[in-house]
C-alpha positions in Angstrom: -7.0 40.1 -11.5 -3.3 41.1 -11.2 -0.4 39.4 -12.8 0.3 37.8 -9.6 -3.1 36.1 -9.5 -2.2 35.2 -12.8 1.1 33.3 -12.4 0.0 32.0 -9.4 -3.4 30.4 -11.1 -1.1 28.8 -13.7 1.3 27.4 -11.1 -1.7 25.8 -9.4 -3.3 24.4 -12.6 0.2 22.7 -13.4 0.2 21.4 -9.8 -3.1 20.0 -10.4 -2.0 18.5 -13.7 1.1 17.0 -11.8 -1.5 14.9 -9.3 -4.0 13.9 -12.3 -1.0 12.4 -13.9 0.5 10.7 -11.1 -3.1 9.3 -9.9 -3.7 7.9 -13.5 0.0 6.0 -13.0 -1.2 5.2 -9.7 -4.0 3.4 -11.3 -2.6 1.4 -13.5 0.3 0.4 -11.1 -2.8 -0.8 -8.7 -3.9 -2.8 -12.0 -1.0 -4.2 -12.3 -0.3 -5.4 -8.6 -4.2 -7.0 -9.4 -3.0 -9.0 -11.9 0.3 -10.1 -10.2 -2.1 -11.4 -7.4 -4.2 -13.5 -9.9 -1.5 -14.8 -11.5 -0.2 -16.0 -7.9 -3.9 -17.3 -7.4 -3.8 -19.1 -10.7 -0.9 -20.7 -9.6 -2.0 -22.0 -6.3 -0.6 -19.7 -3.9 -2.7 -18.3 -1.0 -3.1 -14.4 -1.8 -4.2 -13.8 1.6 -1.0 -15.0 3.0 1.1 -13.5 0.3 -0.4 -10.3 1.4 0.4 -10.6 5.1 4.6 -11.6 4.1 4.6 -8.7 2.4 2.9 -6.5 5.2 5.8 -8.0 7.2 8.3 -7.7 4.7 8.1 -3.9 5.0 8.4 -3.9 9.0 11.7 -3.4 10.5 13.2 -6.8 12.2 12.2 -4.8 15.5 8.8 -3.7 14.5 8.2 -7.2 13.3 9.5 -8.7 16.5 7.0 -6.7 18.8 4.0 -6.9 16.4 4.7 -10.7 16.8 5.1 -10.5 20.4 1.8 -9.2 20.8 -0.1 -11.2 18.7 1.2 -14.4 20.5 0.3 -12.8 23.9 -3.4 -11.8 22.5 -3.4 -15.2 20.9 -2.9 -16.9 24.1 -5.2 -14.9 25.7 -8.0 -16.0 23.5 -7.1 -19.6 23.8 -6.0 -20.3 20.1 -2.9 -22.4 20.1 -0.5 -23.1 17.2 
């Protein structure tokens, strides 16, 4: 193995370790998010509805309007009234 291969190997291992640390952090954050949803539920909030609101808040206003227009069209076609 040449010295060049050794440097790449070290760099690759460091990158793998970074990904592993980030995956551990992500798992911890996912647990924290689950805890907040559990708290919401224990306080009487509808978690499914809260998740939908969070999804909508992530959208741009234009994307949200497009989504809502399509949803309303599909609801009408399916015979679902508000």
